[in-house]
DRENBA-127197 format. One record per atom (N, C-alpha, C, O, CB): residue in one letter; x, y, z. Coordinates in steps of 0.02 Angstrom, whole numbers, padded with zeros to 5 digits, always signed. Glycine has a CB too. Example, Ala and Ser with C-alpha at 12.3 -4.5 7.8 and 13.67 -1.06 7.14 Angstrom:
2
a+00660-00284+00390 a+00615-00225+00390 a+00660-00165+00390 a+00712-00166+00423 a+00565-00224+00452 s+00642-00112+00354 s+00684-00053+00357 s+00645+00002+00394 s+00670+00057+00402 s+00704-00030+00286 
END
This chain:
79
m+07978+01448-00694 m+07941+01454-00634 m+07892+01401-00630 m+07883+01373-00576 m+07909+01517-00628 n+07856+01383-00691 n+07805+01334-00691 n+07835+01264-00675 n+07802+01222-00644 n+07770+01336-00759 f+07891+01253-00696 f+07925+01191-00691 f+07943+01173-00614 f+07942+01116-00591 f+07989+01194-00735 i+07956+01224-00581 i+07972+01219-00507 i+07904+01200-00470 i+07904+01159-00424 i+08002+01292-00477 d+07847+01231-00493 d+07791+01213-00452 d+07758+01139-00471 d+07722+01106-00433 d+07738+01272-00460 q+07776+01122-00533 q+07759+01056-00553 q+07801+01011-00509 q+07773+00962-00485 q+07771+01046-00630 e+07863+01020-00496 e+07909+00981-00453 e+07888+00966-00384 e+07889+00912-00354 e+07969+01014-00448 l+07867+01031-00360 l+07839+01040-00291 l+07775+01003-00280 l+07764+00974-00226 l+07826+01114-00278 q+07727+01002-00336 q+07665+00967-00330 q+07674+00891-00336 q+07635+00853-00308 q+07617+00991-00382 f+07725+00869-00372 f+07740+00806-00387 f+07765+00775-00313 f+07742+00724-00289 f+07794+00804-00448 f+07816+00814-00282 f+07842+00801-00217 f+07785+00790-00167 f+07782+00737-00137 f+07887+00857-00195 i+07742+00836-00159 i+07691+00837-00121 i+07653+00773-00125 i+07644+00737-00075 i+07654+00892-00137 l+07629+00759-00188 l+07587+00694-00207 l+07622+00643-00193 l+07590+00598-00165 l+07565+00686-00276 q+07694+00629-00206 q+07735+00575-00177 q+07731+00558-00105 q+07725+00501-00081 q+07800+00590-00188 s+07735+00615-00071 s+07742+00616+00006 s+07670+00593+00032 s+07667+00551+00077 s+07763+00696+00036 l+07622+00616+00008 l+07554+00595+00030 l+07542+00522+00010 l+07514+00483+00048 l+07500+00641-00002 g+07562+00505-00051 g+07557+00427-00060 g+07592+00383-00024 g+07570+00328-00010 g+07573+00408-00119 l+07657+00408-00003 l+07691+00368+00048 l+07663+00370+00109 l+07663+00318+00142 l+07756+00384+00055 l+07640+00419+00131 l+07604+00418+00203 l+07545+00376+00202 l+07531+00340+00250 l+07580+00490+00227 a+07507+00380+00142 a+07444+00336+00134 a+07461+00259+00128 a+07415+00217+00127 a+07403+00359+00067 i+07522+00242+00126 i+07539+00171+00129 i+07576+00156+00199 i+07563+00108+00235 i+07586+00150+00065 m+07618+00201+00211 m+07654+00187+00281 m+07615+00189+00347 m+07627+00152+00394 m+07708+00238+00290 f+07564+00239+00346 f+07531+00245+00401 f+07482+00190+00415 f+07476+00175+00474 f+07502+00304+00401 p+07446+00158+00373 p+07406+00097+00384 p+07448+00042+00399 p+07431+00006+00446 p+07365+00080+00326 a+07505+00028+00363 a+07549-00019+00370 a+07580-00022+00447 a+07589-00076+00476 a+07599-00008+00317 f+07597+00041+00474 f+07615+00042+00537 f+07569+00018+00584 f+07588-00018+00630 f+07633+00101+00553 c+07492+00039+00576 c+07443+00019+00617 c+07430-00052+00611 c+07415-00084+00661 c+07387+00056+00605 i+07435-00081+00551 i+07426-00162+00548 i+07479-00197+00593 i+07465-00243+00631 i+07437-00192+00469 l+07541-00171+00585 l+07596-00199+00627 l+07583-00194+00697 l+07599-00240+00735 l+07658-00165+00614 s+07552-00139+00718 s+07542-00129+00794 s+07481-00178+00812 s+07484-00211+00864 s+07523-00044+00815 i+07425-00183+00770 i+07380-00231+00786 i+07405-00301+00796 i+07390-00333+00846 i+07333-00231+00738 v+07443-00323+00748 v+07470-00394+00749 v+07510-00401+00809 v+07496-00447+00847 v+07513-00412+00686 r+07561-00358+00825 r+07608-00370+00876 r+07570-00361+00948 r+07595-00386+00999 r+07671-00320+00867 n+07509-00324+00949 n+07477-00315+01014 n+07416-00363+01008 n+07365-00338+01031 n+07458-00237+01031 s+07410-00419+00985 s+07352-00457+00970 s+07326-00482+01038 s+07265-00492+01045 s+07367-00517+00919 r+07369-00492+01087 r+07342-00517+01145 r+07294-00466+01185 r+07251-00487+01224 r+07399-00539+01186 a+07305-00403+01173 a+07276-00346+01209 a+07206-00332+01181 a+07170-00289+01206 a+07321-00283+01202 f+07184-00378+01120 f+07124-00360+01094 f+07080-00426+01108 f+07106-00481+01117 f+07130-00337+01017 k+07009-00413+01108 k+06968-00477+01127 k+06971-00510+01056 k+07003-00485+01010 k+06883-00463+01159 k+06934-00568+01052 k+06940-00612+00993 k+06924-00575+00931 k+06962-00579+00883 k+06894-00672+01000 k+06872-00539+00929 k+06847-00500+00866 k+06881-00440+00849 k+06881-00416+00792 k+06778-00480+00874 g+06913-00416+00902 g+06942-00348+00905 g+06989-00332+00854 g+06985-00284+00816 g+06974-00337+00965 k+07041-00383+00855 k+07095-00387+00810 k+07073-00379+00736 k+07096-00335+00699 k+07131-00452+00820 l+07025-00426+00717 l+06996-00427+00642 l+06960-00369+00636 l+06968-00338+00583 l+06948-00488+00623 m+06918-00343+00682 m+06885-00282+00668 m+06933-00223+00653 m+06924-00189+00603 m+06840-00265+00724 w+06985-00211+00698 w+07037-00160+00686 w+07067-00162+00620 w+07074-00111+00586 w+07090-00167+00733 t+07086-00224+00601 t+07120-00232+00540 t+07084-00219+00474 t+07110-00194+00424 t+07141-00295+00539 l+07018-00240+00482 l+06979-00224+00424 l+06962-00150+00424 l+06955-00123+00369 l+06914-00267+00423 v+06955-00114+00479 v+06945-00039+00476 v+07002-00010+00445 v+06995+00033+00401 v+06934-00007+00545 v+07059-00030+00465 v+07122+00000+00439 v+07130-00008+00358 v+07147+00037+00319 v+07183-00035+00476 i+07115-00070+00344 i+07114-00092+00273 i+07066-00053+00228 i+07087-00024+00178 i+07096-00165+00269 l+07003-00052+00248 l+06953-00028+00209 l+06945+00045+00209 l+06915+00074+00164 l+06895-00058+00227 l+06975+00077+00265 l+06974+00146+00266 l+07041+00180+00293 l+07047+00209+00347 l+06917+00166+00307 p+07088+00172+00246 p+07161+00175+00263 p+07179+00243+00307 p+07208+00234+00361 p+07204+00175+00191 i+07165+00303+00288 i+07194+00354+00324 i+07142+00364+00382 i+07166+00372+00438 i+07208+00419+00278 i+07075+00365+00377 i+07031+00375+00425 i+07032+00320+00477 i+07026+00334+00537 i+06968+00384+00397 g+07039+00253+00456 g+07040+00201+00500 g+07103+00198+00543 g+07102+00176+00600 g+07030+00142+00463 s+07163+00222+00511 s+07222+00230+00548 s+07222+00279+00609 s+07248+00267+00663 s+07272+00250+00502 f+07191+00332+00593 f+07174+00389+00641 f+07132+00355+00702 f+07148+00359+00762 f+07128+00453+00601 l+07077+00323+00676 l+07026+00293+00729 l+07067+00242+00777 l+07061+00245+00838 l+06962+00250+00688 y+07108+00196+00742 y+07143+00148+00782 y+07195+00179+00833 y+07201+00161+00892 y+07178+00101+00735 l+07232+00230+00799 l+07279+00263+00848 l+07238+00310+00905 l+07270+00325+00956 l+07333+00311+00803 s+07175+00331+00898 s+07154+00363+00947 s+07101+00327+00989 s+07086+00351+01044 s+07134+00422+00923 i+07074+00275+00970 i+07030+00228+01008 i+07066+00165+01013 i+07078+00148+01071 i+06960+00216+00976 g+07087+00126+00969 g+07111+00056+00978 g+07173+00049+01016 g+07186+00002+01054 g+07121+00023+00913 r+07213+00102+01002 r+07280+00105+01036 r+07270+00102+01114 r+07298+00064+01153 r+07318+00174+01014 d+07222+00152+01127 d+07208+00156+01202 d+07187+00089+01238 d+07200+00078+01297 d+07151+00208+01213 q+07155+00048+01200 q+07138-00021+01229 q+07199-00062+01240 q+07205-00102+01286 q+07089-00061+01182 v+07251-00048+01188 v+07315-00094+01205 v+07357-00066+01264 v+07387-00103+01303 v+07367-00098+01139 l+07355+00003+01267 l+07390+00031+01321 l+07365+00017+01391 l+07402+00004+01438 l+07392+00100+01312 n+07294+00020+01394 n+07259+00007+01454 n+07266-00074+01478 n+07269-00091+01537 n+07183+00030+01442 t+07269-00112+01428 t+07285-00186+01445 t+07348-00185+01471 t+07358-00213+01525 t+07282-00235+01386 e+07395-00156+01438 e+07475-00164+01457 e+07477-00139+01535 e+07511-00166+01579 e+07532-00110+01402 v+07438-00087+01543 v+07449-00052+01619 v+07420-00100+01663 v+07451-00116+01714 v+07410+00023+01632 r+07358-00128+01648 r+07323-00178+01696 r+07363-00241+01706 r+07359-00271+01759 r+07252-00199+01670 s+07406-00266+01651 s+07443-00326+01663 s+07507-00305+01712 s+07530-00345+01752 s+07466-00360+01590 d+07531-00243+01704 d+07589-00228+01744 d+07576-00221+01826 d+07615-00233+01871 d+07617-00162+01715 i+07510-00200+01829 i+07486-00193+01902 i+07474-00258+01930 i+07490-00266+01989 i+07421-00151+01908 r+07448-00307+01899 r+07443-00373+01928 r+07505-00404+01938 r+07507-00460+01962 r+07404-00415+01890 
END
């Protein structure tokens, strides 16, 4: 029974580790692909936030920074 618990703990730890790597990587790729949507220093600022605070920075980017990208795309479609 203890062996199963250790396997489950190891699986959860691996999953969290993978998430901690993939989540910021997704955000950085999004920042790079949508670099025209940011002002000059915005791209650098969001990249540093995501790199220095991987989990929290990724959530911040997706909740705040991604809105900037979407708003810019909507404005460019209207024009």
